[in-house]
N, C-alpha and C positions, 0 to 999 in steps of 0.2 A: 728132580721135578722139572716140568716143562712149562714154558710161558704160554698162557692161554689168551691173554690180551695185554696191552701195554700197561705196565705198572702192577700187574697181578701175577701170582705164581700158583700153579696147580699142584695139589698134594696127591698121594697115592689113592687109587680107586679101591672101593670095597663093594661087595655084593650084599644085597639084602637076602631075606629068607627065601624069596622067590628066585634068587639067582640073578637078579637085575643089577647092573652096575650103577653106582651113585657116588658122589664126592664124599670123602671122609671128613670135609670141613663142616662146621656147625651150620644149621639152617640160617642163622643170623648173618653169616658171611655171604651166603648165596643171596639173601635179601639185599645186602649192601651192594653187591655187584649189580643186581637188577635195578636198584634205585639209582646207582651211579650212571648206568646206561640211559635211564630215562632222563636224568638231569642233563646229561651231555647233549641230548637231543632237543632240548628246549632252546628257543631263541632268546629267552630271558636269562641274563647273567645272575647267578646265584652264588653268594659268598657266605661262608660261615665264619664267624668271628668269635674268638675266645674272650675271656674276661679281661685280658690285657689289651684288647683292641687289635690283636694280630689275626690275619687271615689264616683260617685252618684249611678249608677246602674251597675249590672254585671249579665250576663246570666249564665245559668247552666254550659256551657263549661268552664267558668272562674274558677268555683269551682274545675273542674277536672285538668286543666292545671296550674292554679295559685291559689292554696288553701290559700296562704298567703295574697291574695288581696281580699278585700271585700268592701262594702259600707263604706265610711268614711276613707279609707286608703289613706295616703299621698304617692303618687307614687314616689316622689323624694327621699323618704327614705324607700321605701318598700324593702321586703326581696328577690326581684328578681333583681339581680345586673344589668343585661343588661337593663331592663326596667327603673330602678331607674336612671341609668347613662344617658339614652336617655332623660328622663323627665327633669332632672336637667340641662342638656345642651341644651334643646330645640330642640333636633334632632327629625325629623319626622318619624324615623324608627329605629329598632334595630334587632339584631340577636345574640343569645347566647345560652349557655347550662343552663338547669335548671332541677333539679331532674332527671338527666340522659336522658333528651329529648332535642332536638334542636328546639328552638322556634324562630319565626320571627314575628315582629310586625310592624304595620304602623299606623300613627296618621292622623286623618282627623278633620277639623274644623266644629263646629256646631254653630248655632246662639247664641247670647248673651254671647260670650266669652267662650263657652264651647268646649270640645274636645271629640273625641271618639277614643279609641284604638282598633284595630283589631289584634288579636294575633293568629297565627296558629302553629300547631305542624308540623314541616317539617322534622322530624327525618328521615323517610324513603326516602323522596325526596333528602335530603342532603346526606344520605348514598349512594344513587344511583349515585349522581353526583360525590361524592368523589371516588367511585369505578371506574367510567368512566374516571376521571382524572388520577387515578392511572394506569389504563390500558393504557391510552395514554402515560403516562410517561414511562411505561415499553416498549411499542412499540418503542417510540423514542430512548430509551436507546439501545435496540437491533439493531435498524437501524443504529445508530451512531457507535456502537461497530462493527457491521458487516462491515461498510464502512472502519473504521480505521484498523480493522484486515485484510481486503482485501488488504490494501496498504502496509502491512508488507511483503516485499519480502524475507527478510533474517531471519534466526532463531532468532537472538538476537532482532530484531525488533518485531517479533511476541511475544516473551517472555515478552518484556517490555510492549507491549500493553495489554497482558493478565493480567499482574500484576497491571497496573495503571488504566485501565478502570473501574474496579468494585468499586474503591474508589473515592468519599464517597457514591455513590448511593446504592451499594449493601452491603458494609461493611466498617468498620473503618480501617481494615488492610487486605491485600491480599497477599498470598504467592503462588507461582507456583513452584512445584517440577517437574523438567524435567528429564525424563528417557533417557539415551543414547541409540542409536540404537542397540548397542551390550552391554547389561548390564554387562556381565562378564569381559569386557575389560575396562570399565570406571565406575566412581562413579557418582551418581545423583548430579545435581547441582540445585540451587534454586535462585529465585529472589523474593524479598519482597518489598512491598511498603505500607506505612501507611499515613493517612491523616496528613498534616502538614510537611511531609518530603520534602526536596528539590528535591529528586529523588530516584529511587529504589536502593536497595542494593542487591548485588549478592554474591554468594559463592558456595562452594562445600561441600558435606557431605558424610560420609560413609553410608553404608546400614542400620545402626542402627536407622537412622532417620525414616525409615518406621515403625519400631516397637514402637518408642517413641511417635510419633504424633498420637493421637487417630483417627481412621478411615482412615489413610493414606494407610496402607497396603491393605485394602479392596478396596479403590478407585483405586489404581494402578493395582489391578486385574480386574478392570472394574465394581466393585460394587458401590452402591450409599448409603453410610451410612447416617442415619438420623442425624439432628442437635443435638448437645449435649453440655454439659458444658465443659469448658476448664479444662484440667487435670493439676493441680498444681504440682502433683508428677512427671510429666514428664518434668517439666521445666528445671531441671538441665541437662537433656540429650539433650535438644534442643538449648542450647547456642552454637553459636551466631545466630541461625536461628530466634529465637524470643528474644525480649528484656527481661532482667531479671526482670523488674518491671511490667510485664504483669498482669493485674487485674485477680484475680482468679474467678471472677464472669462472665467473658466473655463467649459468646456463639460461638460455632465453627460449621462450615459447610464445609464438604469436598466433592468435586465432581470430578469424573473422567474426563479426557480430552481424548476422543477417537480419534484415528488416523486411518490410512489405515491398517487394520488388526491387530492393537495392540493399547494398551493404551500408549500415548506418555507422559503423566504426570498427575498431579492432581492439582486442584485449591482449595486452603484453604482460606476460608473467616472467619473473626472474627469480632464480634460486642462487643463493650464495654457495661458494665451494664446499663449505662444511656440510652441505645437504646433498643427498643423492640427486641425480638428474631426473628428468621426466621419463618414466617408463611408459609403455604403451597404454596401461590403464590410466595413468595420470593424464596423458595426452587426450584420451577419450573423454575423461571427466572434464578437463578444461574446455574442450570443444563444446561439450553439452552445456556447460555453464555459460560460455560465450553466446551460444545460440539463444538460451533463455534470457540472458541480459539484453541481447539485441531485440528480442520480441518485446520485452518490458520497456525498452527505450522507445521503440516504435509506438507502442500504445500510449506512453507518456507524452510523446510529441503530438499524437492525435488528440489526446485529452487537452493539452495546452492550447492547441489550435481551436478546438471547440469551445473551451472556456473563454478564450479571447473573443470569439464570435458572439458567444452568449453575453459577454460584458458589453460589447458594442450595441447589440440589439436591446439589451436591458436598459442601457442609458437612453436609447431613443424611445423606449416604450414607457419609462417611468414618468410620473407626473413632473411637469417642468418646474423649475424655480420661478416663482411668480415675480414679474417685473414691478418696479416701484412706479405708481401712477399718482399724478398730482391730484389732490383733493380727496383721496380715499385711502383707507387702510384695509388690506386684504391678507388672508392667511388660509392655507390649505392643509389638510391632514389626510394621510393615506396609510392603509394597512392591506397587505395581500393575504389571502386565505391560505396559510400554510405552504406557500411556494418558496422554495429556496432561492429562486431568482428574484423574488420580491416584485413580480409583475402580475397583473391580473386584469379584470374587466372593468373595474371602477376607475374613473378618471375625472380630472378637472383641468380647466385651462383658462387663461386670461388673454384676450386678443385685442390689440389696439384698434380703434375705429375712428372715423371722422366725428369729432365732437365728444368723444368719450371712450368707453372701452366695452367690449363684449366679454361675457363670462359664460362658461359651459361647465356643467357637471352631469355626468351620465353613468349608466351601468349597462354594459353590453351583455348579450346573452353568453353564458358559459363562464368558465373559470380558467385560470392558468395561462399557458402560452397561447392557446388558440384564442381566448378572449382578449389577450393583450394585443395580438395581431389585428383583430377587428378594432380595438381601441385606437391603434395607430392609424388605421384607415379613416375612422371617424374624425380624428384630430386633423389629419392631413386634408381631408375633404373640407372641414370647417376653415382651415387656413386658406384654402383656395377660394371657396365660395364667398367668404366675407369680402373679397375684393370686388365682387359684383353686386352683393346684397348685404346690407347691414341692419335691416329690420328683423328682429328676432323671429317673428312668425313666418315671414317669407323665407328667411334663411333656413328655418326648420323644414319647410316644405321642399326646398331645393336639396337639402341633405337627404330627406326621405326618398326622393327620386333617384339620387345618386346611389344610395344603398340598394335600392330595388333593381337598378340597372347593372349591378355587379354580376358577372357571369355565374358565379357559384353561390349567389345569395339564396336562391330557393333551396339548393341542395344542402347548404350548411345552416339554413335558418338564421341568417345573420341579421340581427336587429338590436336596437338599444333603446332604453328609456333615457330621457334627456330633459334637462332644464337649460334653456338658452335665453340669456337676458342681456340687456344693455344698461349701462350705468353712465349717467351724466350729471354734472353739478346743477343744482337748483339755485336760481338767482336769489331765492329767499332763504337759502341755507339748506344743508342736507343734500340728498341725492334723489334724482328722479330715476325710477327703476321701471323697466318694462321686461316682463318675463313671459316666454312662450313655453308651454308644457307639452312634453311628449310621453305621457304615461308614467311620470316620475313622481316620487313622494313630494308633497307640497313643501315649498320653502317656509321658514319660520322667521318672524320678526321678534327680536328680543328688545323690549324697551328698557330704559335705564332703571325704571322702578321694579323690574322683574317680571313684567307682564309678557307672556309668550303668546303670539298670535299666529295662527295658521293662515297662509295665503293660498286659497284654493286655485289651482291652475288646471289640473286634469289633462286631457288629451290622450292620444293613443301612442303606443310604442312606434319608434321611427324605424322604417325599413321592414316592417312586418306585414303590412297589408297595402294593396294598391290604392285603395280609397280611404286611407287613414285621415282622421280629423284631428286638428290641433287647435289649441286655444291660447289666448294671451291675456294677461292682466297688467295694469299699471298701478304704481303706488309711489308714495313719497316716503323716503327714509330720513327721519329727522336726525339732527345731531345727537350723538350718544346712543342711538339705536343701532342694532346689528342685524343684518340679513344673514340668516344661517341656512345653508342648503346641505343636504346629506343624501347618501344612498341608503337602500333598505338594509344594508349590512349592519347599520347602527342599531336600528330598532329590532331586527331579527336575530341579533347576536344571542346565542343561547348560553345559559350558565345558571348562576344562583345556587342555592343549597343542593338541588338535585341535578344540576347541570343541564336541564332541559327547558327551563323557563326562558322566554324571550325578554330582552331588555325593555322593549316596548316604548310606545309614545309617552306614557306617563312619566317614566324615569328620565327620558330625554328632556321633557319639558321641565322637570324638577332640576335637572343638571344645568339647563340653560338659565332658569330663573335664579338659581343660587349663584350663577356666575355673571349676573347682570352688572354692567359697568366695567367688566374686564375688556381689554383690547382683543381683537379677533384672534391673534396668535395664542393668547392665554386661554381664551374660551375653547378654541379647538383642542388644545392640549388637555384641557380639563375633561372634555367629553371623551377623547381617546383613552385617557387613563381610566375613566370610570367603565368604559366598555371593556378594556383589557382586564380590569379587575373582575368584572362581572363574568366574563367568559373564561377567566383563568388562563389566558393565552391560547385557548383552543378555539380559534376562529374557524367557522365553516363557510364564511362568505367574505368577499372583499369589502372594504370600508373606505369611503371617500367623503370628505366634507370641505365646504368652502364658506368662509365667513367674511363679510364686507361691512364697513362702517365709514361714515364721512370722517375725513381727517380733520382734527382740530387745528385751527390756525396757529402758526408758530408765534 
């Protein structure tokens, strides 16, 4: 017999009835030869196992993937840990590392209690799936970071987010060095956060920090230094920015935080030796995060600046705290129409004058910030004009001319309704009141017995027409009586059962009558509360009121 292929022997040939030659082996043997050749050509390792767990046959791919496994090998104790563990435990599949490759196997049953293992090399497939998962994690991190940075409205919130978000996904420790807007006037301050800490730590440093921390000076100039080892020599110059026991084998990555026209700071990331260093994808992700953090910090600083400006303007435009005036009690009330800045077009003021005091209560055209600006103009004009004129009617005419002479008055239709009055003590007791009207709701007198009397004043709005006419009335306010003035936001407040009915004059008179005898502050609070309850807090117009009564002798 002659050898036809490795491991197989050829038998004597025989001829069929047609005289053609063919093998004298059974057809099953030829089939086995053909099957063996097919199995050897597969990239997948195929092992048959008998009932005792011993390998019976193995194809050529097995010798490449699992050279330790051959015919007769006990799979439960073989040198392929994942396969041995799965065999011993009776698991139908396994996946694990072997000789630097990722292998995946599955077991199938054969007749007579035998088994077959199919083992594939899935290294490239696994690497691709891991890369896809890593990219998804990076995308999810940036999306979450962007959302949380976008919610940071104030500088401190943005700095805290920039320091805490990278830990632990990007680094074991993160440090943000923040540059002040004017470096010559302030020192840089820092915020640091490490995994396991209850919260970030903050502090200030002198400018030597930029030279002591490797790569920081370059990053603050807008450069992007490459990752590098931690400098132990610089440790003593960085206390307390970094802990004294920082591992000398740590890896450092410093990234600039660009802002609007300047670098607002730098993000310092540090990984301990037990963790791999920063690969190119990590560096790219860190740079992107630092850029987003810089943009968020810039916007937060801008928001803080605007909020500070708004607070300053708001304080100048809000109704003033009323001064204490001898011989009278006075109280004011104010509500803005749904404006978060609490400023609007209704106002009141109390101005000292020779022999008494001047009071003003008005409602300028418009709402919100624009109306508040005009309110500031009217109040400032009154503060100035009262120095040359203190008669209410004449002062009202001067104010009218001042508003009409403003360059943008016609374009913006800037005008106001106004009550302008003077208060002086009456030798016989009580107060002498003189009120000039500029198209404003009439003042009301509340007597101690609950009688409410309307004082007709009339007049035309101030600053609306070149030839406007104004009127003036005089009255005496006896002890115990209250002079109550208000804007139309009180009577026109809508609410009630259907939310559309006005509060109206009748309800206002009832509220004042039931509060007769109360001091001005309590009476004002009573009316404000009733209006708030009526409108259910949904005011559509500003509300202002001023109440005055003669002070009782001590």
